[in-house]
C-alpha positions in Angstrom: 5.9 85.3 31.7 9.1 84.2 33.5 8.3 80.5 33.4 7.8 80.3 29.7 9.1 76.9 28.4 11.3 76.4 25.4 11.9 72.9 24.1 15.4 72.0 22.7 15.6 69.0 20.5 19.1 67.8 19.6 19.5 66.3 16.1 23.1 65.9 15.1 23.8 64.2 11.8 26.8 62.0 12.8 25.1 58.9 14.2 27.4 55.9 13.8 25.1 53.0 15.0 22.3 53.9 12.6 23.3 56.3 9.8 21.1 59.4 9.7 19.1 58.0 12.6 17.4 61.3 13.6 15.8 61.6 10.1 15.3 57.9 9.4 11.6 57.2 8.7 9.8 55.4 11.5 6.1 54.6 11.2 6.0 56.9 8.2 7.7 60.0 9.7 11.3 61.1 10.3 12.3 60.1 13.8 12.9 63.7 14.7 9.3 64.6 13.8 7.8 62.5 16.5 9.4 64.7 19.2 8.6 67.9 17.4 4.9 66.8 17.2 4.8 65.9 20.9 6.1 69.4 21.9 3.7 71.2 19.6 0.8 69.3 21.2 1.8 70.4 24.7 0.0 73.4 26.1 2.9 74.3 28.3 5.7 74.4 25.8 5.9 77.8 24.1 8.5 77.4 21.5 10.2 74.4 19.9 13.9 74.7 18.8 15.9 72.0 17.0 19.7 72.1 17.4 21.5 70.5 14.4 24.7 70.7 12.4 23.0 69.8 9.2 21.1 71.9 6.6 19.2 68.8 5.5 18.1 68.1 9.0 17.2 71.8 9.5 14.9 71.7 6.5 13.2 68.5 7.7 12.7 70.0 11.2 11.1 73.1 9.8 8.8 71.1 7.5 7.5 69.1 10.5 6.7 72.1 12.7 9.8 73.3 14.6 9.6 77.1 15.4 13.2 77.6 14.6 16.4 75.7 13.9 19.7 76.6 15.6 22.7 75.5 13.5 25.5 74.4 15.8 29.2 74.2 14.8 30.7 70.8 14.0 32.9 71.0 17.1 29.7 70.7 19.2 28.4 67.8 17.2 30.9 65.0 17.8 30.5 61.7 19.5 31.9 63.1 22.7 30.3 66.5 22.7 28.3 67.1 25.9 24.7 68.1 26.4 25.9 71.2 28.3 27.9 72.4 25.2 25.1 72.4 22.7 22.4 73.6 25.2 24.7 76.5 26.2 25.1 77.2 22.5 21.3 77.3 22.2 20.9 79.7 25.2 23.4 82.0 23.5 21.5 81.9 20.2 18.0 82.4 21.5 17.2 86.1 21.5 14.1 88.2 22.4 12.3 85.4 24.2 11.7 85.6 27.9 11.9 82.1 29.2 13.3 80.3 32.3 12.6 76.6 31.8 14.3 74.5 29.2 12.8 71.1 28.1 15.4 68.8 26.7 13.5 66.4 24.4 15.5 63.6 22.9 14.4 62.4 19.5 15.6 58.9 20.3 12.5 58.5 22.5 9.6 58.9 20.0 7.1 57.2 22.3 6.1 59.6 25.1 2.8 60.5 26.6 1.6 64.1 26.4 0.4 64.0 30.0 4.0 63.1 31.1 5.4 66.2 29.4 2.8 68.5 30.9 2.8 66.9 34.4 6.6 67.1 34.5 6.6 70.8 33.6 3.9 71.6 36.2 5.8 69.7 38.9 9.1 71.4 38.0 7.6 74.9 37.8 6.5 74.7 41.4 9.8 73.3 42.7 13.0 74.9 43.7 15.1 72.2 42.2 17.8 72.9 39.6 16.6 70.2 37.2 14.3 67.3 36.6 14.9 64.0 34.9 12.4 61.4 33.8 13.2 57.9 34.9 11.5 54.5 35.0 12.1 51.6 37.4 14.6 49.1 36.1 13.2 45.6 35.6 16.3 44.2 37.5 17.8 46.2 40.3 21.2 47.6 39.5 22.5 46.1 42.7 22.4 42.7 41.0 24.7 43.9 38.1 28.3 42.8 37.6 31.6 44.0 36.3 34.1 41.7 34.7 37.7 42.1 35.8 40.4 39.7 34.5 37.5 37.5 33.2 36.1 37.2 36.7 32.6 38.4 37.8 32.8 41.2 40.4 30.0 43.1 42.2 29.8 46.8 41.2 32.2 49.0 43.0 31.2 50.1 46.5 28.5 47.4 46.7 29.5 45.2 49.7 27.8 42.0 48.6 29.4 38.8 47.5 28.1 36.8 44.6 26.0 34.5 46.8 24.0 37.4 48.2 23.7 39.0 44.7 22.0 35.7 43.6 19.2 36.2 46.2 15.7 37.4 45.3 15.6 40.9 43.8 12.9 41.9 46.3 15.5 42.2 49.1 17.4 44.9 47.2 16.5 48.6 46.8 14.7 49.6 43.6 16.8 51.3 41.1 15.9 53.6 38.2 17.1 54.3 34.7 17.0 57.7 33.1 14.9 57.7 29.9 14.4 60.4 27.2 10.9 61.4 27.9 11.8 64.8 29.2 14.6 66.5 31.1 14.0 70.0 32.5 16.6 72.7 33.4 16.6 76.3 34.6 18.3 78.7 32.2 19.6 80.9 35.0 21.2 78.0 36.8 23.0 76.9 33.6 24.3 80.3 32.9 25.5 80.9 36.4 27.0 77.5 37.1 28.1 76.3 33.7 26.4 72.9 34.1 23.0 71.4 33.7 22.5 69.6 37.1 22.8 70.9 40.6 22.8 68.8 43.8 19.0 68.6 43.8 17.5 66.9 40.8 13.8 66.1 40.9 12.9 62.6 39.8 9.9 62.2 37.5 8.8 58.6 37.2 7.2 57.3 34.0 6.2 53.9 32.8 8.9 52.0 31.0 9.9 53.9 27.9 12.1 52.4 25.2 14.9 54.4 23.5 16.6 53.9 20.2 20.3 53.2 20.2 20.5 50.2 17.9 18.8 49.0 14.7 17.0 46.3 16.7 15.6 48.9 19.0 14.6 51.1 16.0 12.7 48.1 14.4 11.0 47.3 17.7 9.8 50.9 18.2 8.8 51.1 14.6 6.6 48.1 15.2 5.1 49.6 18.3 4.3 52.9 16.6 2.7 51.2 13.6 0.5 49.1 15.8 -0.5 51.9 18.2 -4.2 51.9 18.6 -4.5 55.2 20.4 
């Protein structure tokens, strides 16, 4: 089937903010395991691959249900390595599977609804877009954000408002959205042909606010949410 979907979960070992973040226990399971579990529950994701530079991480990924681990070289696992680089490495490594859609599932977003995964895949499968990104509406519109230049507050570049207007009610400004890690979807053939993940037409898939883990405070907050989840 041409539209078979493979999930790719990145799990490099070099996290600086939280050491070994991707395998740190959260609500009783390694962080990585929450994303593997979500993919395995989806009826529309056919295979689950984990991309990592660590044998230890590889063993944990397989223990918690990954179909296969793709070991990536250290040069693709640095702080400044791009998503395109490791995803392209995965594409080159996956053999004998006929698939077209890639689901990029970030382990740093362990709270995601199964219906969001499946609805996003259904929507993208019917579209002619090059990619899809999950987003949620920002609590405060980005139009009211600032830069600091020479210790002075400045509106963001190319926003032609002075600080008096930026202090007005948020309702007069356009809504803005933040990408979250619920799911990103790509088309394999587009990546192979264009050497990038996103084209000019990227489909927006709006979800409820979804927290991500970058700091220890965020880790502790999501740990609390997962431990107290009544669903």
